[in-house]
Steps between C-alpha positions, in 0.01 A plus 500: 500500500545343842526737798703401800432649840788560734399432857550806722714285732753468215582876507656676797609862522773656708586869516248742346459872438269739316462867419192674375488853360151650487592868455635546152872544453562752218794611287567713192845345447565326168854395596494362853261255665317621809443230766140389551552192717805378692520189714774282640476132586762267644434138415609262772417160352494422128596842361212479245289813510166540326437865409159632388459857372178678418494868400271751331685762298387804305623821341311830504581559131309321226730312262779484762565232748682339788802268511498255794810326626531208740849450648669259740806622690524800260495286179202542268304178445241655265414844365166542322343814349131582478369768256155640567247623250337729752628719786510322838406164345582231762687202372601188697851357541498153655809279528590188694851378541697237686846607613752252635728666750725392779358415844597768750564766233253789470323554167389856419199528268395834344253627246530835333348719234599773258310701234558371148541839319324754724200571724471374852523122557331354806461161661341314793538134581654234707786249525467174690799270547531177693747215524396161362623227731392191304 
């Protein structure tokens, strides 16, 4: 398998933003997502936005879990559930996505959590977004 390196001069970035949550966000809700991260970015060039999400989630009840949702402008892109075998077992949610928006129009990016069937769900993590120019 041949690997091709892309020279760093071939990639340019425009607008960028990030949000990091180090103190756990918690919820006992099983019906409504609680926001963990929320960022807004307004692309000014290409409209192409690279989004990278990394979170650690857990539930204080063994055999229960956490549902994680990533949304753009209020519309869910992905929802994924994690079930733990032990109480407070940390599990990682990582997701990368390229969104093509309209230059000059703000894009709102959120992550949220809810408990699967009970217990207290918690999460920490970050969202990084930047516009790809080339």
